[in-house]
N, C-alpha and C positions, 0 to 999 in steps of 0.2 A: 791614218794609214801607217804613219811612221811607228806608232806605238804597237799596232798589230803586227807589223813586220818584225819589230824587236822582240815581241812576245813569241812569235813563231820561231825565230832564230834561237831564242832561249830554250824553247821546247825541244828543238832538235839538238842543240849543242849540249844541253844538260843531260842528254841520254834518256829522256823520258820516252821518246818515240821508239827507240830501239828496245828499251826495256818492256814496253807494251807488246812489242813483237815477240819477245821471249815468253811473256805471259800468255800470249795468244797460242803459241805452240804448246805450252803447258796445258792450257784448257782443252786443246784438241786431244791431248793424251787422256785427260780425264773423261772426255766424251767417248773416245774410242774404247777405253777399258771399262766403260760403264761404271765409273767410280763417282761417289759423291764428292763434289768439289771441296777441297780442303782450303778454306780461305786463308788460313794462317800460312800454309805452304805457298800459296799464290803471292801473298804479300812479302814473304821471305824471299822468294825468287825475284820479285819486282825490285825490292830495295837492294838485294845483292847484285842485281844486274846494273843498277844505277851506280852503286859504289864501285863495282869492278870496272865498268867502262870509263867512268870519270877518273879513276885512279890511273888506268892505262893512258888515257888521253891527256890528262892535265897535271899529274904528279910531277912530271919532269919540268913543267913550266912554272907551276906554283911554288914548288920547293917547300911548301907549307909555311914559309916565313916571308915570302915576297910581298911587299906592301904597295907596290906600284902597278897592280894588275888593272887591266881594263875593267870597266864597270860590270859588263856581262860575265867576265871570268870570275870576278869577285862574287857575284851572285851565284854562279855555278858552284864555287867553292863552298859558300854557305849552305846552299841546297844539298850539296854532297855530304856535308857534315851532318845535317839533320837526317838525311837518308841513311847514313851510317848508324846514327843513334836508333832509328827505326829498325834497321837490320839487327842490331844488337838485341833489341826487345824481342823480335820474332825468332831470333836464334834460340832464346831460352824457351820458346814454345815448341821447338822441333825435337823429335826423338833422336837419340844418339846415332842411330843407323843413318839418318838423313844427314846429320852433321859430319859423320865420317866420309860419306860420299861427296858432300859439298867441299870438305877440306881437300880431297884429292883433286876435284875440279878447280878449286881455288888456287892450288899450287901451279896448275897449268897457267892460270891467269897471272899469278905473281911472277913466274919465271918468263912469261911472255913479255912483261914490261921491265923487270929488274935485271940488270946485267949480272950474271952469275957464272959466265963462261970466260971471264976475262974482261978487259976494258971494252965497254959498249957492246958486249956480246950477250944476247939473250935468245930465247926460243924464236922470237920474231926474226932475228937476224940470220937464222940458219936457213940456207937455200931451200926453197920449196915447201917449208913447213908451215908458214904463216896461216894459210887458208885452212889447213887441216886441223890446226890447233883450235882455231875459232869454231870449226864444225864439231869437233869432239866435245868442246865445252857446251855448246848449244844443245847438241843431241843428248849429252849426258844429263844436262839440267832439265830438259823438257820431256825426255822419255823415261830416263832411269829414276830420277828423283820421285815422281809420282808413284811409280811402282814400288820403290823401296819404302816410301812413306806408308803405303798401304800394305806393307809386308808381303808383297807379291813375289812370285818366283821368277827369277831372271832366266827364263827358258829360251828356246829357239825363236819363238814368235817375237819376244821382246828384243832379241838380238837383231832380227830382221827389221823391226821397227826402228831400232837405233841406227842401223846402217842406212835405211831409207831416209831418216831425218838428217843424218850426217850428209848424205849426198845432196839432199834438197838445200841444205844450208850452203854447201859448196856452190851449187848452181846460183843461189841468190847472192853469193859473195863475189862471183866472177865479174859482174858489172863494175863493182868497186875496184877490182884489180885492173880492169881495162881502163877505168877512169884515171887510176893512179900511175899509169905507165910513165907519164911525163915527170912524176915526182919520185917514184921509187928508185932506190939505188939498184944498180944492176946486180949487185951481190946478193940481193934478196932471192933472185931466181924464181920470181912469181910465174904462175902458169902462162899469162900473156907474154911475159918476157921470153919464156922458153918456146912457146908454141906459136906466138903471133896472135893477133886479134881474131882472125877468121877461124883458125884451128881451135882456139879457146872456146869459141861459140859452138863449134862442132863437138868438142869434148863435153861441154855443158849439156847439149841436146842428147848426147849419148847417155849421160847420167840420168836425165829425165826418163829416157826409155828404160833404163835398168830399174828405176824406182817403180815405174808403171808395171813392168814385167814381174817384179817381186811381189807387188800387191796381188796379182792374179793367182799366185801360188800360196798365199797366206791361208793357213788352216781356218782362221776365224774370219774368212772373207765376208765383208759387209758391203752391200750395194750402195748404201748411203756414203760410207767412207770412200769407196772406190770412185763414185761420181764426183765427190768434192775434191778428192786428190787429182783426178783427171783434169778438172777445171783449173786447179792451181798449177799443175804441171804445164798446161798449155799457156797460162798467163806468164809463168816463170820463163818458159822458153821464148815467148815473144819479147819479154822485157830484156832478156839476155841478148837476143838477136839484134835488138834496137840499140843496145849499149855501144858507145864509141869513146874514143879518146876525148872528144869534145862533147860534153853533155850539158844539159841545162843544170843549173846549180843544185836543185833538189831532186834530180832524177833518181839518184841512188839513196841519198840520205832520207828522203821522205817516201817516194813512190815504191822503190824496190823494198825498202824496209817495212812498208805497209802490207806487203803480200801475206805474211802470216796472219795479220788481223783480218784481211779479206778472206783468207782461208777459213778462219774461225767462223766468220759470218756466213759463208757459203755452206760450211758443214752444218752449222746450227739450223739454218733455214731448211736444208735438205732433210735433216734428221727429224725436224718437227712438223714440216709442212708438206713434204712429199712422201707418198707411200713407198714402201720397200719395193725395189725393182727386182723381179725374179730373174735369176740367171741359171 
């Protein structure tokens, strides 16, 4: 059991789980746009997510030269290095248009972690911005990159999809912000710090309603996508409402972050095994 527990913690702490969530959202976009899945783009996004998340979480600890790291942290450092090598390989398989878009999103990630506004000041430290920067990067990666890769047109429908995904990521990030209330500095000005826990949950439920409403007016309305999205909005709302300052250890880091993977599974089952529902 001890080895299983260590393996599970390594799986979570090495950002594999959250990166699979990013990939799940990306695959949902492929399904929605009826695109053939580009495996190289999927692997590119997977390894970019691992590299980016581990850089944000551990670069300040590891300093790239620290030799007295805990065993798991050393393993994560080694794993991150090989993930970066894989990222470099898949980078050379990507078209220039994807790399340009990725570079823009990468700058958000870089400036989120690296102080560039003075001593210990980065995008994360700017009041109220933290959650929205995360949402922009996730939505840009999982909605825009597949479209750009397929040389699609970034029209109104794609913009609505981008905003819906951004809002869904915000909803899924709110339980983390509620959990971190006891740790976050007041200067961060997170949504729970400003609104309180109850009103944060109300704000999140309002976002789920907006996502639901936006789906109803989409010109390319799909009953399969609508049903899958409705299920996930209900699940996301329930998980947000149950979130509190005192959470079980893996409530957010495993269960909440697993919602995109569950979303993919629900969408795929509905798409392949249920008939289209006439509306």
